[in-house]
C-alpha positions in Angstrom: -26.0 -4.4 15.6 -26.8 -1.4 13.4 -27.0 0.9 16.4 -23.6 -0.2 17.6 -22.1 0.4 14.1 -23.7 3.8 13.9 -22.2 4.7 17.3 -18.8 3.5 16.2 -19.0 5.6 13.0 -20.0 8.6 15.0 -17.1 8.3 17.3 -14.5 7.9 14.6 -15.9 9.7 11.6 -18.7 12.2 12.5 -17.4 13.4 15.9 -16.4 17.0 15.2 -15.9 17.6 18.9 -13.4 14.8 19.2 -11.5 16.0 16.1 -11.3 19.6 17.5 -10.0 18.3 20.8 -7.4 16.2 19.2 -6.4 19.1 16.9 -5.8 21.3 19.9 -3.7 18.6 21.4 -1.6 18.4 18.2 -1.0 22.1 18.3 -0.1 21.9 22.0 2.6 19.4 21.3 3.9 21.1 18.2 4.2 24.3 20.2 6.3 22.5 22.8 8.5 20.9 20.1 8.9 24.3 18.4 10.3 25.7 21.6 12.8 22.8 21.6 14.0 23.8 18.1 11.9 21.6 15.9 11.0 23.4 12.6 9.8 20.4 10.6 8.3 17.1 11.8 8.0 14.7 8.8 5.6 11.8 9.4 5.3 9.0 6.9 1.7 8.0 6.2 2.8 4.5 5.1 -0.5 3.1 3.9 -2.4 4.0 0.8 -5.7 3.9 2.7 -4.2 6.3 5.2 -3.4 8.7 2.4 -7.0 8.3 1.1 -8.3 9.3 4.6 -5.8 12.2 4.8 -6.8 13.7 1.5 -10.5 12.8 1.5 -11.1 14.3 4.9 -8.6 17.2 4.6 -6.4 16.1 7.5 -3.4 18.1 6.3 -5.5 21.3 6.5 -6.0 20.6 10.3 -2.3 20.3 11.0 0.3 23.0 11.9 2.8 24.0 9.2 5.6 22.2 11.1 3.9 18.8 10.6 4.3 17.3 7.1 2.5 14.1 6.2 4.2 12.3 3.3 2.9 9.2 1.5 4.7 5.8 1.8 4.9 2.6 -0.3 1.8 1.1 1.1 0.0 0.4 -2.2 0.5 -3.1 -3.6 -0.7 -2.3 -7.1 1.6 0.7 -7.3 4.7 -1.4 -6.8 3.9 -4.4 -9.0 6.6 -4.6 -11.6 5.6 -4.1 -15.2 7.3 -7.4 -16.2 4.6 -9.4 -14.4 1.8 -7.6 -16.1 3.4 -8.1 -19.5 3.8 -11.8 -18.8 0.2 -12.2 -17.7 -1.0 -10.4 -20.9 1.1 -12.8 -22.9 -0.4 -15.8 -21.2 -3.9 -14.5 -21.6 -3.4 -14.1 -25.4 -2.1 -17.7 -25.4 -5.3 -19.0 -24.0 -4.8 -19.1 -20.2 -7.7 -17.8 -18.2 -6.7 -14.9 -15.9 -8.3 -13.9 -12.6 -7.3 -10.5 -11.3 -8.4 -7.9 -8.7 -10.3 -4.9 -10.0 -7.7 -2.3 -8.9 -5.0 -4.1 -11.1 -7.2 -4.4 -14.1 -6.0 -1.2 -15.7 -2.4 -1.3 -14.3 -0.3 -0.2 -17.2 2.8 -2.0 -18.5 5.8 -0.2 -19.8 5.9 -2.4 -23.0 2.9 -3.4 -25.0 2.2 -7.1 -25.6 0.5 -7.3 -29.0 -1.4 -4.0 -28.8 -2.3 -4.3 -25.2 -0.7 -2.3 -22.4 -3.0 -3.5 -19.6 -5.3 -6.4 -18.8 -8.3 -4.4 -19.7 -6.9 -3.9 -23.2 -6.3 -7.6 -23.5 -9.8 -8.5 -22.5 -11.2 -6.0 -25.1 -9.2 -8.0 -27.7 -10.7 -11.3 -26.7 -8.5 -12.6 -23.9 -10.3 -14.5 -21.1 -9.8 -12.2 -18.1 -12.1 -12.0 -15.2 -12.2 -9.5 -12.3 -12.9 -11.1 -8.9 -13.1 -10.0 -5.3 -10.9 -12.8 -3.8 -8.9 -15.9 -4.5 -11.8 -18.0 -3.1 -14.1 -16.4 -5.7 -11.7 -17.5 -8.4 -11.6 -21.0 -7.0 -15.4 -21.3 -7.0 -15.6 -20.0 -10.6 -12.8 -22.2 -11.9 -14.5 -25.4 -10.5 -16.9 -25.3 -13.4 -14.4 -24.3 -16.1 -12.0 -26.3 -18.3 -8.4 -25.7 -19.2 -5.9 -23.8 -17.1 -6.1 -20.5 -15.2 -3.8 -18.1 -13.4 -4.6 -15.9 -10.4 -2.6 -12.6 -10.3 -1.6 -12.7 -6.6 -1.0 -9.0 -5.8 -1.1 -7.9 -2.2 0.6 -7.3 1.1 0.5 -9.3 4.3 -3.2 -8.5 4.6 -4.1 -10.8 1.6 -1.4 -13.3 1.9 -3.3 -15.6 4.3 -6.3 -15.7 1.9 -4.0 -17.3 -0.6 -2.2 -19.5 1.9 -5.1 -21.1 3.6 -6.8 -22.5 0.5 -3.5 -23.9 -0.8 -2.6 -25.4 2.6 -6.0 -27.0 3.0 -6.2 -28.4 -0.5 -9.1 -26.3 -1.7 -7.4 -25.1 -4.9 -8.5 -27.3 -7.9 -6.0 -28.8 -10.3 -5.3 -26.4 -13.2 -5.6 -23.2 -11.2 -2.2 -21.6 -10.5 -1.0 -18.7 -8.3 1.4 -16.0 -9.6 2.7 -14.7 -6.3 3.5 -11.0 -6.5 3.0 -10.7 -2.7 5.1 -8.1 -0.9 6.0 -7.5 2.7 5.7 -4.0 4.2 8.3 -3.5 7.0 11.2 -4.1 4.6 9.7 -1.4 2.3 9.4 1.0 5.2 13.1 0.3 6.0 14.0 1.1 2.4 11.9 4.3 2.2 13.4 5.6 5.5 16.9 4.9 4.2 16.2 6.5 0.8 15.4 9.9 2.4 18.6 9.8 4.4 20.8 8.7 1.5 19.4 11.5 -0.7 20.2 14.1 2.0 16.5 15.0 2.4 14.7 15.8 5.6 14.6 12.4 7.4 11.3 10.9 8.5 10.6 11.7 12.1 7.8 9.2 12.7 5.7 6.5 11.0 1.9 6.0 10.8 1.9 2.2 10.3 -0.9 0.4 8.4 -3.7 -1.0 10.6 -4.9 -3.8 8.3 -1.5 -5.2 7.6 -0.8 -5.1 11.3 -3.9 -7.2 12.1 -1.9 -10.0 10.5 1.7 -9.2 11.4 1.1 -7.3 14.7 3.0 -4.3 15.9 6.2 -6.1 16.6 7.8 -5.7 13.1 7.2 -2.0 13.3 8.9 -1.9 16.7 12.0 -3.3 15.1 11.9 -0.7 12.3 11.4 2.1 14.8 14.3 1.0 17.0 16.6 0.7 14.0 16.0 4.3 12.9 15.4 5.7 16.4 11.9 7.1 15.7 8.4 6.4 17.0 5.7 4.5 15.2 2.0 4.3 15.8 -0.2 1.6 14.3 -3.3 3.5 13.2 -6.9 2.8 12.2 -8.4 4.4 9.1 -11.1 6.8 10.2 -10.2 10.5 10.3 -10.2 10.5 14.1 -7.9 7.5 14.1 -5.4 9.3 12.0 -5.6 12.5 14.0 -5.2 10.6 17.3 -2.2 8.8 15.8 -0.5 12.0 14.9 -1.0 13.4 18.4 0.4 10.1 19.9 3.5 10.4 17.6 4.1 14.1 18.6 3.8 13.1 22.2 6.4 10.3 21.7 8.7 12.7 19.9 8.4 15.3 22.7 9.1 12.6 25.3 12.0 11.2 23.2 10.4 7.8 23.1 11.1 5.3 20.3 9.4 2.1 19.5 5.7 1.3 18.6 2.4 2.1 20.1 -1.0 0.8 18.9 -3.8 3.3 18.3 -5.9 0.6 16.5 -6.2 -1.5 19.6 -9.8 -2.5 18.8 -8.2 -4.9 16.1 -4.4 -5.0 16.4 -2.2 -6.6 19.0 1.5 -6.7 19.4 2.1 -10.3 18.1 -0.5 -10.3 15.3 -2.8 -13.1 14.2 -0.7 -16.2 14.9 -3.1 -18.5 13.1 -3.0 -16.4 9.9 0.8 -16.2 10.2 1.1 -19.9 10.6 -0.8 -20.5 7.3 1.2 -17.8 5.6 4.7 -19.2 6.5 3.7 -22.8 6.0 3.0 -22.0 2.4 5.3 -19.1 1.5 9.0 -18.3 1.9 10.5 -14.8 2.2 12.6 -13.8 -0.8 14.3 -10.8 -2.3 11.7 -9.2 -4.6 11.4 -6.4 -7.2 9.3 -3.3 -6.5 8.2 -1.2 -9.5 10.5 1.7 -10.2 12.6 0.9 -7.1 14.4 -2.3 -7.7 15.0 -5.3 -5.4 14.4 -5.1 -1.6 15.8 -8.0 0.5 13.3 -10.3 2.2 10.3 -8.3 0.9 8.5 -10.9 -1.2 6.7 -14.2 -0.7 7.2 -17.2 -3.0 5.6 -20.6 -2.8 7.6 -23.3 -0.9 8.8 -26.2 -3.0 6.2 -28.6 -1.7 3.5 -26.3 -3.2 5.1 -26.0 -6.7 2.1 -27.7 -8.2 0.2 -24.4 -7.7 3.1 -22.1 -8.9 2.3 -20.2 -12.1 6.0 -19.3 -12.6 7.1 -22.9 -13.1 4.0 -24.1 -14.9 3.8 -21.3 -17.5 7.4 -20.3 -17.7 6.8 -16.8 -16.4 9.9 -14.7 -16.8 10.4 -12.8 -13.6 12.5 -9.7 -13.1 16.1 -10.4 -12.0 18.8 -8.2 -10.6 20.8 -8.8 -13.8 18.0 -7.9 -16.1 16.3 -5.2 -14.0 15.5 -1.9 -15.7 13.6 1.0 -14.3 10.0 0.0 -15.3 8.3 3.3 -15.3 7.6 5.9 -18.1 10.7 8.1 -18.3 8.9 11.1 -16.8 6.8 9.2 -14.3 7.7 10.0 -10.6 5.7 7.1 -9.0 8.9 5.6 -7.5 9.7 8.9 -5.6 6.0 9.3 -4.7 5.7 5.9 -3.1 9.0 6.5 -1.2 7.7 9.8 0.2 10.4 11.8 -1.7 8.1 13.7 -4.0 4.4 14.7 -4.2 2.2 13.8 -7.2 2.1 17.5 -8.2 5.9 17.3 -8.7 5.3 15.0 -11.7 5.0 16.7 -15.1 2.5 14.0 -16.2 0.1 14.4 -13.3 -3.4 15.3 -14.5 -2.0 16.1 -17.9 -0.9 13.0 -19.8 -1.6 10.9 -16.7 -5.2 10.8 -15.3 -7.4 8.2 -13.6 -9.1 7.6 -16.9 -5.9 7.2 -18.8 -3.1 6.3 -16.3 0.5 6.2 -17.4 1.9 5.4 -14.0 0.9 2.7 -11.5 0.2 5.3 -8.7 -2.7 6.6 -10.8 -4.6 3.3 -11.0 -5.5 1.9 -7.6 -7.8 3.7 -5.1 -4.8 3.3 -2.7 -2.4 5.0 -5.2 -1.3 8.4 -4.0 -1.6 10.0 -7.5 -5.1 8.5 -7.9 -6.1 9.8 -4.4 -4.9 13.3 -5.1 -6.5 13.3 -8.6 -9.9 12.2 -7.3 -10.1 14.0 -4.0 -8.1 17.2 -4.4 -4.6 16.8 -3.0 -1.8 19.3 -3.7 -3.0 22.0 -1.3 -6.6 22.5 -2.4 -8.0 21.4 1.0 -5.5 23.6 2.8 -6.6 26.7 0.7 -10.3 26.0 1.4 -9.6 25.5 5.1 -7.7 28.8 5.4 -10.4 30.6 3.5 -12.9 29.3 6.2 -10.5 30.2 9.0 -9.8 26.6 10.0 -6.1 26.6 9.5 -5.3 27.6 13.1 
C-alpha cells in the first residue's frame, strides 16, 4: 500500500519530467492560439485548494504570459456571512455549546458581540466552543454532555453528505442542532462568470472545476455552466501535475472550439457523481436562495433542512437571525476586497489592507482566515508575482 501511494505521489507531485512535458504542450497550444488572435486566456481556478496548489508550487511561473489564472469563490469559510458568526457568538455567550471547524475558528465578524469579533475571542472569554474535525466528532462528544449544542455547518457539497447521513439515519442525539450555512458551487460559478461580463472586464475563457466537490455532484453541473457561457471546463485533481494537465486540456479545447466539460480527475470523479451521497443530501436538505459574504444573495445556492428535520434546525430552536434580502448590507470591512477576490475580479495585492492591517495572525477579511482563502494562500506562500520573479531569475519562465 505504501509503495503504491509513493508511486502515485511521484507521478503527480515529484515527476519533473511529466511537468516539463505538459509545460511544453501548454506553450504549443498557446502559440497556436496566439496565431489565431488570442492575446489573453483567462482561466478561473475555482477551488481554494487549486489556488493553494497554484501558489505553493509556483504554477503561474510555468505558464505563458497569455494565460492568466484567477481565483474563484471556492472557499466556504470566505463566503460565510458575518451575521451567522455574530449570532453564534451571541448564543455561545448565552450558554449554548458550539462546535466548529478549525478554519472558521478565527473567522472575523463585522460587528463585535460583547467584546468578541470571532469565536476564538468568545472562547477566551469563557464561552464553551470546541474545534472538531467533523460532524460525527461533535455527535460523539455531545453524547456525554448535558444541555444544548450547535454545530456551525459551513461547507460546500463535499461536506453536505456528512451532515445529511447522520441526520437521515437518526444518529444525531437530542439537543444537538445544525446551523446550515452550506453553499452550492455551480450557482456561484455562474454568478462569478456573469460578474466579470457585467463589469466589462476580460471574460473568463475556461474553468478549472473543483475535484472534491465533483466527487459528490459529478461533472454534469459543470457541463451545464460551460454550455450556458460557451466555454470549456475541466474537473481537476489537486496535485501540481493535475493542474498543469488541466490547463493543457482547456487550451486544447479552446483551440478546437469545444465547449462542455472534461474530467482530468478520472481516478475519482465521474459524470453523474456519487448517487448515494446525493440521495442522502437531497433527502435531508432543500435548495434555497442564500447569502454569500460581501456578495449578496445567489439563487439556489444554499441548503436548508427540510421541514421533517426541523427538530435538528438551530435557526428555529435558537431564533437565529439570518440575513435577508431586505436587511442585507455589505458585510465586509469598508476597505476589504475579499468579495472581488473570490469572484476573480481582483488579486489580494490590490487590497490596501493585504499584509498591512490584515495578516494571517490578525485577519480583517474572511479570505485571510482559511487555508483555502486566496489572501491567506498568497500571504503564506508568496503570491503576487514572487514565484514568477524567482522563476525568471532561474531562467524557467520560457
